[in-house]
N, C-alpha and C positions, 0 to 999 in steps of 0.2 A: 226661725230661730229663739230656741229657748234662752230668756235671759234670767240669771238668779241675781234677785236684788235682797241681801239679807237685810232684816230689820235691826238696828240698832239697841232695841227696848231690851233686847235680849242680850247685850254686850253688858262686859264689864266695863262701867263708865271710871272707877278709878283709875284705868290706862286704856282711855276710848279711842286715842290715836294709835297706840297699837294692836287693837281690836280690827280696827278698819282695816291698816296695812295686812293684817292676817287673813281678813276672809279675800280681800283681793288680790293676795298670793294666791290663796287655795282657788284662782278663778271667777270670782265675782265679778260680772261687769258693772252692777250697778250698787249703791249703798241707799238703802230706805230711811229715811229719818223723820219720822214721826212728831210733827208738833201739835202739843194738845194744849188747851189754856183753862182747863178746867168748866167750860162752860158749854162747850157744844159738846164734849166728851167728859165726863165724872173723873178726870184726871190731868197731872198736869206734867209737860214730860221737860223739854227745854226749847231756847227760843235763836234767835237769828245770832249770837254772840257767839255759841256752843258751834255751830255749823261752822262760823267763820273760823272759829280757834281749830278746827278738825281739817279745812282745807288742806291745809298745805300737806297732809298725811296720806291725802290718796288722790288717784288720779282718774279714780273710778267714777262715773255719771253720779252726781249726787241727785237723787231722789226723794223729792223734798213733800210728804204730805200732810197739807194744813190741814188737823182737825180744830179749825178754830171761827168761831163767828167773824162776820163780815171780813174774809178775807183780803178784801182789796187794799184795808188799811196797813199791810204788812210785806206787800208784795216787793216794794221799792229794796225794803231791808234784806229779805230772801236772795234778792238778786245778788247786791252788792256782798252777802256772805257765800256768797258760790254756788248758788243751788245754779243744776243745769236743767231739770225737768220739776215743776210745782204743779202738784196736784190738789183741787181744791174740790167740797164737796159740793155738791148739789144742794142739799138740804142746808146749806152754811150762810145762804145769802139769797138777796131779792132777785138777783138777775146776774146769774153765773154767767153766761154767754159775753156779759161786757166784762167779768174780771178776767174769764180765758181769752179774751181780743188783748187786754192788758198783760197778760204774761207774755204772750206771744211778740207784742210789739217790743220788749225788752230785749227781744232775740234769743228767748227760752222756749224749749217744749212747754206744753201746759197738757192738762189731763184734768178728767172730773171724776169724780168718785162717786157711787151711791152705798148705803146703808143698806144689811139683808132684806129688809122689809123694806125697799123704796122698789115701785115698777120700774124694772128696764129701761123702758119705753121712754119713759125721762130723757132721757141721754139721744134719744134718736135725733129730736130737734137741733144740736149743739155738737153733732159728729163733725160737721166744718170746722169747726173753731178748736179741735183739739187733735194731738196726737196718739191720746192714750185713754182707756177707758178705766177706773179702778174698782171692781166689782168685789166688796168688803164681804168674805166668807166666815166672818166674826162681827159683834158687835162692837164697834170704833173703840178704842178708849185702853185696852188692857192686853198686852202680850200674855201668851200661853194658852188660850183658849182652843176648843176645839171647833173643827170646823161645822159650819152650819148645812147639813144637806140641801135643801131646797135653793142654793146660791148657786147649787153647779148648774141648776137648768136656767138659771139667768146666763151664765155666760153663755150656754148652749143658743140659747132664745137671742142673745146678741151678735153672735159669732153670724147665725143664718141669717140675719136683719142685714150685719154688714154685707156678707156674700151676695145676698139678694140684689143690694143697691151698689152693688160692685166697688165694696168701701174697704180699704186696706189699712188699718189701725191695732195699734198693740190692744191688748188685751189684759190687764195687770189684776193679781187675784192676792187677798192678803188675809192669812188668817187661819191658825191650826194647819197648816200645810204641811205636811212629811213626804217620805218617797213613797208611802203605803196609797196615799190619795191622791197623788200628784199625778198617777195615768190617766185617770177618771178628768179632772181637770184639763189636761192637756187634749183629751180627745174632745171634749166639750168646746175647744177653740180657746183658751186661757196662754198666752205666751210669757207673758214677764210674770215672774213668781217671786212672790215673797216670802220669805221663811225666817225668822227669827232664833228660837230656843232649838230648833233642828239643825241649823250650821253654826251657831255660837258656841250654844253647850257641847257641841259634839269633839269625841279626843281628835276627831281628823277631818275637820271642817272641807278639805279639799276632797275626801273619798265621798262625803255625804253632796257635796257640789257636784262631783264628777257622773255620781249616781242620777242625779237628778238632771244632769243634761242628757246621760244615757236613755230616759225615758223620752 
C-alpha cells in the first residue's frame, strides 16, 4: 500500500495546525515532521514543543524524522510530544541499534534513515530492529531540492535484499518527489512517500495526493 507523508517543512508555519488538517483531509495518512539541530544538518527547524502543540490538530500518524546528533537524548521528549513513528539517522550516533530498540521499548514504531551517499548495506544488520527504512533522495537539511537519481538504485537494492531474505518492511523516500518521478520510485520498491512542496504548495492538495495514490 502506498502511504503519503507530507513534509511540514513546506507548510505555512503561521497556520501550521490548519495546514496539517488540510493535508489530512486531503488523504494523507502520515505527517512528516523534520527535526533539525543545525549540527547534523546545516539547518534548524523545530523541536518537541511544536510537535506537542500541533498534535491535537491531527489524528494522522506523526512521522518524526530526527536529523540530530545523538538522538537518544531526546527520544522521551518526542514520545511525550505525540510521535507515533521515530526515524533516526544511521550516521547520527555510534550505536543506532540501541536507539532503535529504545524507541520500540516505548511502544512506538522505529525507523532508520541513510543519506544519499551512505551505502544501503549498512542498514541490513538493523532490519530486525525497525519497521521502516528511510532512503534520503536529497541531502537532508533543506526542502525544495531535486531528487538525486542514484538514490533510486538504493531503493531497488534494499527492496531486492528484503525480498531475498523474506523481510516485509516499509521503505520511505524523502526529497524532491513529484508525480513525475514517483512511478520510478514505486517500481523500485518504495511505498511511503514524503512530499513537501508538491502537496503543501499545490492549489488542490487532494488532487495531488489522489494522483500519487493512483500511481
